[in-house]
N, CA, C and O atoms as a GROMACS GRO file, in nm:
protein
  332
    1UNK      N    1   0.447   0.567  -1.032
    1UNK     CA    2   0.436   0.696  -1.096
    1UNK      C    3   0.291   0.739  -1.104
    1UNK      O    4   0.202   0.656  -1.120
    2UNK      N    5   0.269   0.864  -1.093
    2UNK     CA    6   0.137   0.918  -1.120
    2UNK      C    7   0.123   0.932  -1.271
    2UNK      O    8   0.222   0.935  -1.343
    3UNK      N    9   0.002   0.940  -1.317
    3UNK     CA   10  -0.022   0.962  -1.458
    3UNK      C   11  -0.024   1.113  -1.484
    3UNK      O   12  -0.043   1.193  -1.393
    4UNK      N   13  -0.002   1.149  -1.610
    4UNK     CA   14   0.003   1.290  -1.651
    4UNK      C   15  -0.072   1.304  -1.783
    4UNK      O   16  -0.056   1.222  -1.873
    5UNK      N   17  -0.152   1.409  -1.793
    5UNK     CA   18  -0.225   1.437  -1.916
    5UNK      C   19  -0.143   1.539  -1.996
    5UNK      O   20  -0.104   1.644  -1.945
    6UNK      N   21  -0.118   1.505  -2.122
    6UNK     CA   22  -0.035   1.590  -2.208
    6UNK      C   23  -0.117   1.697  -2.278
    6UNK      O   24  -0.240   1.698  -2.273
    7UNK      N   25  -0.047   1.788  -2.344
    7UNK     CA   26  -0.109   1.902  -2.411
    7UNK      C   27  -0.200   1.864  -2.527
    7UNK      O   28  -0.277   1.947  -2.574
    8UNK      N   29  -0.193   1.740  -2.575
    8UNK     CA   30  -0.281   1.700  -2.685
    8UNK      C   31  -0.420   1.658  -2.634
    8UNK      O   32  -0.501   1.606  -2.711
    9UNK      N   33  -0.448   1.681  -2.506
    9UNK     CA   34  -0.580   1.657  -2.447
    9UNK      C   35  -0.682   1.743  -2.522
    9UNK      O   36  -0.658   1.860  -2.548
   10UNK      N   37  -0.797   1.684  -2.556
   10UNK     CA   38  -0.901   1.757  -2.626
   10UNK      C   39  -1.008   1.810  -2.530
   10UNK      O   40  -1.112   1.859  -2.573
   11UNK      N   41  -0.982   1.800  -2.400
   11UNK     CA   42  -1.070   1.856  -2.297
   11UNK      C   43  -1.211   1.797  -2.302
   11UNK      O   44  -1.309   1.867  -2.280
   12UNK      N   45  -1.219   1.666  -2.333
   12UNK     CA   46  -1.350   1.602  -2.348
   12UNK      C   47  -1.410   1.557  -2.214
   12UNK      O   48  -1.532   1.544  -2.203
   13UNK      N   49  -1.325   1.534  -2.114
   13UNK     CA   50  -1.374   1.494  -1.982
   13UNK      C   51  -1.403   1.346  -1.967
   13UNK      O   52  -1.456   1.305  -1.863
   14UNK      N   53  -1.369   1.263  -2.065
   14UNK     CA   54  -1.397   1.119  -2.057
   14UNK      C   55  -1.323   1.053  -1.941
   14UNK      O   56  -1.370   0.954  -1.886
   15UNK      N   57  -1.208   1.105  -1.905
   15UNK     CA   58  -1.125   1.045  -1.802
   15UNK      C   59  -1.175   1.073  -1.660
   15UNK      O   60  -1.165   0.988  -1.572
   16UNK      N   61  -1.228   1.191  -1.639
   16UNK     CA   62  -1.260   1.237  -1.502
   16UNK      C   63  -1.350   1.141  -1.424
   16UNK      O   64  -1.314   1.104  -1.312
   17UNK      N   65  -1.465   1.099  -1.477
   17UNK     CA   66  -1.552   1.012  -1.397
   17UNK      C   67  -1.499   0.870  -1.379
   17UNK      O   68  -1.549   0.794  -1.296
   18UNK      N   69  -1.398   0.833  -1.457
   18UNK     CA   70  -1.343   0.697  -1.451
   18UNK      C   71  -1.239   0.679  -1.342
   18UNK      O   72  -1.205   0.566  -1.307
   19UNK      N   73  -1.189   0.788  -1.287
   19UNK     CA   74  -1.083   0.780  -1.187
   19UNK      C   75  -1.140   0.739  -1.051
   19UNK      O   76  -1.225   0.809  -0.996
   20UNK      N   77  -1.095   0.625  -0.997
   20UNK     CA   78  -1.149   0.580  -0.868
   20UNK      C   79  -1.101   0.665  -0.750
   20UNK      O   80  -1.155   0.656  -0.640
   21UNK      N   81  -1.000   0.748  -0.773
   21UNK     CA   82  -0.944   0.830  -0.665
   21UNK      C   83  -0.982   0.977  -0.675
   21UNK      O   84  -0.936   1.059  -0.595
   22UNK      N   85  -1.064   1.011  -0.771
   22UNK     CA   86  -1.104   1.150  -0.795
   22UNK      C   87  -0.980   1.240  -0.806
   22UNK      O   88  -0.974   1.348  -0.747
   23UNK      N   89  -0.883   1.193  -0.883
   23UNK     CA   90  -0.757   1.265  -0.900
   23UNK      C   91  -0.757   1.355  -1.022
   23UNK      O   92  -0.662   1.431  -1.043
   24UNK      N   93  -0.861   1.349  -1.104
   24UNK     CA   94  -0.864   1.423  -1.230
   24UNK      C   95  -0.965   1.536  -1.220
   24UNK      O   96  -1.077   1.519  -1.172
   25UNK      N   97  -0.923   1.653  -1.269
   25UNK     CA   98  -1.014   1.768  -1.270
   25UNK      C   99  -0.984   1.857  -1.390
   25UNK      O  100  -0.875   1.850  -1.446
   26UNK      N  101  -1.081   1.941  -1.428
   26UNK     CA  102  -1.056   2.032  -1.540
   26UNK      C  103  -0.946   2.130  -1.506
   26UNK      O  104  -0.934   2.178  -1.393
   27UNK      N  105  -0.865   2.159  -1.605
   27UNK     CA  106  -0.759   2.258  -1.590
   27UNK      C  107  -0.781   2.371  -1.688
   27UNK      O  108  -0.895   2.400  -1.726
   28UNK      N  109  -0.676   2.433  -1.730
   28UNK     CA  110  -0.683   2.544  -1.824
   28UNK      C  111  -0.674   2.490  -1.966
   28UNK      O  112  -0.566   2.492  -2.026
   29UNK      N  113  -0.784   2.442  -2.020
   29UNK     CA  114  -0.787   2.388  -2.156
   29UNK      C  115  -0.760   2.239  -2.166
   29UNK      O  116  -0.791   2.178  -2.268
   30UNK      N  117  -0.703   2.180  -2.062
   30UNK     CA  118  -0.684   2.035  -2.057
   30UNK      C  119  -0.715   1.989  -1.915
   30UNK      O  120  -0.714   2.068  -1.821
   31UNK      N  121  -0.742   1.861  -1.902
   31UNK     CA  122  -0.763   1.805  -1.768
   31UNK      C  123  -0.628   1.782  -1.703
   31UNK      O  124  -0.527   1.764  -1.771
   32UNK      N  125  -0.627   1.782  -1.571
   32UNK     CA  126  -0.502   1.760  -1.496
   32UNK      C  127  -0.523   1.650  -1.393
   32UNK      O  128  -0.635   1.626  -1.346
   33UNK      N  129  -0.414   1.584  -1.359
   33UNK     CA  130  -0.417   1.476  -1.260
   33UNK      C  131  -0.337   1.519  -1.139
   33UNK      O  132  -0.222   1.562  -1.151
   34UNK      N  133  -0.397   1.507  -1.022
   34UNK     CA  134  -0.330   1.537  -0.896
   34UNK      C  135  -0.242   1.418  -0.860
   34UNK      O  136  -0.294   1.311  -0.830
   35UNK      N  137  -0.109   1.434  -0.863
   35UNK     CA  138  -0.020   1.321  -0.836
   35UNK      C  139  -0.031   1.269  -0.693
   35UNK      O  140   0.008   1.155  -0.665
   36UNK      N  141  -0.083   1.349  -0.603
   36UNK     CA  142  -0.101   1.306  -0.463
   36UNK      C  143  -0.221   1.213  -0.447
   36UNK      O  144  -0.234   1.147  -0.344
   37UNK      N  145  -0.308   1.207  -0.548
   37UNK     CA  146  -0.426   1.120  -0.543
   37UNK      C  147  -0.419   1.005  -0.644
   37UNK      O  148  -0.493   0.908  -0.632
   38UNK      N  149  -0.330   1.017  -0.742
   38UNK     CA  150  -0.322   0.915  -0.847
   38UNK      C  151  -0.246   0.792  -0.797
   38UNK      O  152  -0.136   0.802  -0.743
   39UNK      N  153  -0.308   0.676  -0.816
   39UNK     CA  154  -0.242   0.549  -0.783
   39UNK      C  155  -0.228   0.461  -0.908
   39UNK      O  156  -0.203   0.341  -0.897
   40UNK      N  157  -0.245   0.522  -1.026
   40UNK     CA  158  -0.244   0.448  -1.152
   40UNK      C  159  -0.349   0.339  -1.150
   40UNK      O  160  -0.338   0.240  -1.223
   41UNK      N  161  -0.450   0.355  -1.068
   41UNK     CA  162  -0.560   0.261  -1.048
   41UNK      C  163  -0.516   0.131  -0.979
   41UNK      O  164  -0.594   0.036  -0.970
   42UNK      N  165  -0.390   0.128  -0.931
   42UNK     CA  166  -0.345   0.013  -0.852
   42UNK      C  167  -0.437   0.003  -0.730
   42UNK      O  168  -0.460   0.102  -0.660
   43UNK      N  169  -0.487  -0.114  -0.705
   43UNK     CA  170  -0.580  -0.136  -0.595
   43UNK      C  171  -0.724  -0.143  -0.641
   43UNK      O  172  -0.810  -0.194  -0.569
   44UNK      N  173  -0.751  -0.090  -0.761
   44UNK     CA  174  -0.888  -0.091  -0.811
   44UNK      C  175  -0.901  -0.163  -0.945
   44UNK      O  176  -0.996  -0.238  -0.967
   45UNK      N  177  -0.805  -0.140  -1.034
   45UNK     CA  178  -0.811  -0.196  -1.169
   45UNK      C  179  -0.672  -0.244  -1.212
   45UNK      O  180  -0.571  -0.209  -1.150
   46UNK      N  181  -0.668  -0.322  -1.317
   46UNK     CA  182  -0.542  -0.372  -1.370
   46UNK      C  183  -0.466  -0.265  -1.448
   46UNK      O  184  -0.343  -0.269  -1.455
   47UNK      N  185  -0.537  -0.171  -1.507
   47UNK     CA  186  -0.476  -0.066  -1.588
   47UNK      C  187  -0.535   0.069  -1.549
   47UNK      O  188  -0.648   0.074  -1.499
   48UNK      N  189  -0.463   0.178  -1.572
   48UNK     CA  190  -0.518   0.310  -1.543
   48UNK      C  191  -0.644   0.336  -1.627
   48UNK      O  192  -0.639   0.332  -1.750
   49UNK      N  193  -0.753   0.363  -1.561
   49UNK     CA  194  -0.880   0.381  -1.631
   49UNK      C  195  -0.884   0.508  -1.714
   49UNK      O  196  -0.955   0.514  -1.814
   50UNK      N  197  -0.810   0.610  -1.675
   50UNK     CA  198  -0.805   0.732  -1.755
   50UNK      C  199  -0.750   0.702  -1.894
   50UNK      O  200  -0.801   0.754  -1.994
   51UNK      N  201  -0.647   0.620  -1.900
   51UNK     CA  202  -0.587   0.582  -2.028
   51UNK      C  203  -0.686   0.499  -2.109
   51UNK      O  204  -0.700   0.518  -2.230
   52UNK      N  205  -0.753   0.405  -2.043
   52UNK     CA  206  -0.847   0.317  -2.111
   52UNK      C  207  -0.962   0.393  -2.175
   52UNK      O  208  -1.010   0.355  -2.282
   53UNK      N  209  -1.007   0.500  -2.112
   53UNK     CA  210  -1.126   0.573  -2.160
   53UNK      C  211  -1.092   0.698  -2.241
   53UNK      O  212  -1.183   0.761  -2.295
   54UNK      N  213  -0.968   0.735  -2.250
   54UNK     CA  214  -0.928   0.853  -2.326
   54UNK      C  215  -0.938   0.823  -2.476
   54UNK      O  216  -0.884   0.722  -2.522
   55UNK      N  217  -1.006   0.909  -2.552
   55UNK     CA  218  -1.018   0.886  -2.696
   55UNK      C  219  -0.893   0.928  -2.776
   55UNK      O  220  -0.887   0.903  -2.896
   56UNK      N  221  -0.796   0.990  -2.710
   56UNK     CA  222  -0.676   1.038  -2.779
   56UNK      C  223  -0.558   0.946  -2.746
   56UNK      O  224  -0.524   0.929  -2.629
   57UNK      N  225  -0.496   0.889  -2.848
   57UNK     CA  226  -0.381   0.801  -2.827
   57UNK      C  227  -0.266   0.879  -2.765
   57UNK      O  228  -0.237   0.992  -2.805
   58UNK      N  229  -0.201   0.817  -2.668
   58UNK     CA  230  -0.082   0.872  -2.602
   58UNK      C  231  -0.104   1.012  -2.545
   58UNK      O  232  -0.015   1.097  -2.549
   59UNK      N  233  -0.222   1.034  -2.491
   59UNK     CA  234  -0.254   1.162  -2.427
   59UNK      C  235  -0.223   1.156  -2.278
   59UNK      O  236  -0.187   1.257  -2.218
   60UNK      N  237  -0.238   1.038  -2.219
   60UNK     CA  238  -0.214   1.021  -2.076
   60UNK      C  239  -0.100   0.921  -2.060
   60UNK      O  240  -0.108   0.808  -2.107
   61UNK      N  241   0.005   0.965  -1.993
   61UNK     CA  242   0.125   0.884  -1.978
   61UNK      C  243   0.171   0.885  -1.833
   61UNK      O  244   0.127   0.967  -1.753
   62UNK      N  245   0.261   0.793  -1.800
   62UNK     CA  246   0.322   0.792  -1.667
   62UNK      C  247   0.410   0.916  -1.654
   62UNK      O  248   0.486   0.948  -1.744
   63UNK      N  249   0.399   0.984  -1.542
   63UNK     CA  250   0.474   1.107  -1.517
   63UNK      C  251   0.608   1.072  -1.455
   63UNK      O  252   0.613   1.026  -1.341
   64UNK      N  253   0.718   1.092  -1.529
   64UNK     CA  254   0.850   1.055  -1.475
   64UNK      C  255   0.891   1.137  -1.353
   64UNK      O  256   0.985   1.100  -1.283
   65UNK      N  257   0.824   1.246  -1.326
   65UNK     CA  258   0.854   1.329  -1.209
   65UNK      C  259   0.806   1.264  -1.080
   65UNK      O  260   0.846   1.306  -0.971
   66UNK      N  261   0.721   1.161  -1.091
   66UNK     CA  262   0.666   1.096  -0.973
   66UNK      C  263   0.689   0.945  -0.982
   66UNK      O  264   0.597   0.869  -1.011
   67UNK      N  265   0.812   0.903  -0.956
   67UNK     CA  266   0.850   0.762  -0.960
   67UNK      C  267   0.810   0.696  -0.829
   67UNK      O  268   0.856   0.735  -0.722
   68UNK      N  269   0.723   0.595  -0.838
   68UNK     CA  270   0.676   0.525  -0.717
   68UNK      C  271   0.670   0.376  -0.744
   68UNK      O  272   0.651   0.333  -0.858
   69UNK      N  273   0.685   0.298  -0.639
   69UNK     CA  274   0.675   0.153  -0.651
   69UNK      C  275   0.528   0.112  -0.645
   69UNK      O  276   0.441   0.190  -0.607
   70UNK      N  277   0.503  -0.010  -0.684
   70UNK     CA  278   0.366  -0.064  -0.676
   70UNK      C  279   0.317  -0.061  -0.531
   70UNK      O  280   0.199  -0.033  -0.506
   71UNK      N  281   0.405  -0.090  -0.437
   71UNK     CA  282   0.367  -0.088  -0.296
   71UNK      C  283   0.325   0.052  -0.251
   71UNK      O  284   0.229   0.067  -0.176
   72UNK      N  285   0.397   0.154  -0.297
   72UNK     CA  286   0.360   0.291  -0.263
   72UNK      C  287   0.223   0.326  -0.322
   72UNK      O  288   0.142   0.391  -0.257
   73UNK      N  289   0.200   0.284  -0.445
   73UNK     CA  290   0.070   0.310  -0.508
   73UNK      C  291  -0.042   0.235  -0.436
   73UNK      O  292  -0.152   0.289  -0.420
   74UNK      N  293  -0.016   0.112  -0.392
   74UNK     CA  294  -0.116   0.037  -0.316
   74UNK      C  295  -0.148   0.106  -0.184
   74UNK      O  296  -0.264   0.113  -0.144
   75UNK      N  297  -0.045   0.157  -0.116
   75UNK     CA  298  -0.068   0.229   0.010
   75UNK      C  299  -0.151   0.355  -0.013
   75UNK      O  300  -0.242   0.386   0.065
   76UNK      N  301  -0.121   0.428  -0.120
   76UNK     CA  302  -0.198   0.549  -0.150
   76UNK      C  303  -0.345   0.513  -0.172
   76UNK      O  304  -0.434   0.579  -0.117
   77UNK      N  305  -0.370   0.410  -0.252
   77UNK     CA  306  -0.507   0.369  -0.277
   77UNK      C  307  -0.578   0.332  -0.146
   77UNK      O  308  -0.693   0.371  -0.124
   78UNK      N  309  -0.509   0.257  -0.062
   78UNK     CA  310  -0.568   0.216   0.067
   78UNK      C  311  -0.597   0.336   0.156
   78UNK      O  312  -0.699   0.338   0.225
   79UNK      N  313  -0.509   0.436   0.155
   79UNK     CA  314  -0.533   0.556   0.235
   79UNK      C  315  -0.652   0.636   0.183
   79UNK      O  316  -0.727   0.695   0.261
   80UNK      N  317  -0.670   0.637   0.052
   80UNK     CA  318  -0.782   0.711  -0.007
   80UNK      C  319  -0.914   0.636   0.006
   80UNK      O  320  -1.022   0.696  -0.002
   81UNK      N  321  -0.905   0.504   0.027
   81UNK     CA  322  -1.026   0.420   0.036
   81UNK      C  323  -1.018   0.329   0.158
   81UNK      O  324  -1.004   0.208   0.144
   82UNK      N  325  -1.026   0.388   0.278
   82UNK     CA  326  -1.016   0.304   0.398
   82UNK      C  327  -1.130   0.201   0.404
   82UNK      O  328  -1.245   0.229   0.368
   83UNK      N  329  -1.096   0.085   0.451
   83UNK     CA  330  -1.196  -0.023   0.460
   83UNK      C  331  -1.300   0.001   0.566
   83UNK      O  332  -1.389  -0.081   0.585
   0.00000   0.00000   0.00000
């Protein structure tokens, strides 16, 4: 699954520089995550870095609209970061 930023985002920007896939960008009052670039940090970190660095509890969650396996997330990360 890709991650999703909820409406309780305080628009602080703490998540954006932490994303290894550059999937996060400013939106209309909240930051947004591009599901085509999000790998939940699989391939780079053990946990999604956006969640780790967000100062708001339960602001960034797995997006049920984008159900993916770990293998799919690993492939996405590899495509975004060719060796």
